[in-house]
Structures are given as structure tokens and as C-alpha cells.
C-alpha positions in Angstrom: -10.3 -19.3 19.4 -10.0 -18.1 15.8 -12.0 -15.0 16.6 -9.8 -14.0 19.5 -6.7 -14.6 17.3 -8.1 -12.4 14.5 -8.9 -9.7 17.1 -5.4 -9.9 18.5 -3.9 -9.5 15.0 -5.9 -6.3 14.6 -5.3 -4.8 18.1 -1.7 -5.7 18.6 -0.3 -3.4 15.8 -2.4 -0.5 17.1 -0.7 -0.9 20.5 2.9 -1.6 19.4 3.2 0.7 16.4 3.7 4.0 18.3 6.3 2.5 20.5 8.3 0.9 17.7 8.1 4.1 15.6 9.5 6.1 18.5 12.3 3.6 19.2 13.4 2.8 15.7 12.9 6.3 14.2 11.8 6.8 10.5 15.2 5.6 9.2 15.0 2.4 11.3 11.5 1.6 10.1 12.5 2.2 6.5 15.6 0.0 6.8 13.5 -2.7 8.4 10.9 -2.5 5.6 13.7 -2.7 3.0 15.3 -5.8 4.5 12.0 -7.5 5.2 10.9 -7.0 1.6 14.1 -8.5 0.2 13.8 -11.5 2.6 10.2 -12.0 1.5 11.2 -12.4 -2.1 13.4 -15.4 -1.1 10.7 -16.8 1.1 8.3 -16.5 -1.8 10.7 -18.5 -4.0 11.2 -21.1 -1.3 7.5 -21.9 -1.0 6.8 -22.0 -4.7 3.1 -22.7 -4.2 3.7 -26.1 -2.6 1.0 -25.6 0.0 -1.7 -25.2 -2.7 -0.3 -28.0 -4.8 0.1 -30.3 -1.8 -3.5 -29.7 -0.6 -4.9 -30.4 -4.0 -2.9 -33.5 -4.6 -3.4 -35.0 -1.2 -7.2 -34.3 -1.5 -7.2 -36.1 -4.9 -5.5 -39.2 -3.5 -7.2 -39.2 0.0 -8.5 -42.7 -0.3 -5.1 -44.3 -1.4 -2.9 -44.2 1.7 0.2 -45.4 -0.1 0.0 -42.9 -3.0 -1.0 -40.1 -0.6 2.2 -40.9 1.5 4.4 -40.8 -1.6 2.9 -37.5 -2.7 3.3 -36.0 0.8 7.0 -37.0 1.0 7.6 -35.8 -2.6 6.2 -32.4 -1.8 8.0 -32.2 1.5 11.3 -33.0 -0.3 10.5 -30.4 -2.9 9.8 -27.8 -0.2 13.1 -28.7 1.6 15.0 -28.5 -1.7 13.6 -25.1 -2.8 14.1 -23.8 0.8 17.7 -24.8 0.8 18.3 -23.3 -2.7 16.6 -20.1 -1.7 18.6 -19.9 1.5 21.9 -20.5 -0.3 21.0 -17.8 -2.9 19.9 -15.5 -0.1 23.3 -15.8 1.7 25.2 -15.2 -1.6 23.0 -12.1 -2.2 23.5 -10.8 1.3 27.3 -11.1 1.2 27.4 -9.5 -2.2 25.6 -6.5 -0.7 28.4 -5.9 1.8 27.1 -2.5 2.8 23.8 -3.9 4.2 25.0 -7.2 5.6 24.9 -5.8 9.1 21.2 -5.0 8.8 20.3 -8.6 7.8 22.3 -10.4 10.5 22.6 -7.8 13.3 25.6 -7.8 15.5 26.9 -11.2 14.4 29.1 -9.6 11.8 
């Protein structure tokens, strides 16, 4: 299953890239790349390495179910909080950049 998924990840862009390039044009692809990059900075802040930290801490307390549960919910709350803060800052950033708000939200605005 994993091998077929990895193969699909390699083959799918080879098939779809020419079509997307023709439909979006160079300006559209550049605009997509720009908005995607900005969005990824906020996603990076939202995750804050919680996956690595969570894996390490849960592995450390794997035999103590109570402590492991406390750590899990603590890390989950931290992830939700940083995600909410990142989303709030993202919306503020987008609305301050009034000239590109359309590209982030599409036809909604």
C-alpha cells in the first residue's frame, strides 16, 4: 500500500503539471506559489513541532496510561491553541493585504 502511494505521489504531478500550467498560465502559477508560501508560514507556526514532541513524550510515558493521557490532551490543547492563534493572525494578515485578499479566498469576497 505504501509503495503504491509513493508511486502515485511521483506519477501524479507528471500527469497533471502540463494541464495545470496550460490552464493557469505562468501568472496564475506564480500567484498560486506566492499564496501557498505565505499560507505555509502560518501552518508552520501552528504545528510548532508538536508532532515530534508528542511522539517523544508519549513514547517516554508509554507504560503509565494516566500520565500518557494527560500528556496527549496537553499536547492536543497546545496544538489547538497554536492553530487558533495562527489562524487569527493569518486572517488579520490577509485583510491587511487588501490587494491580494481575493487570491486567498477566491470568489467569496
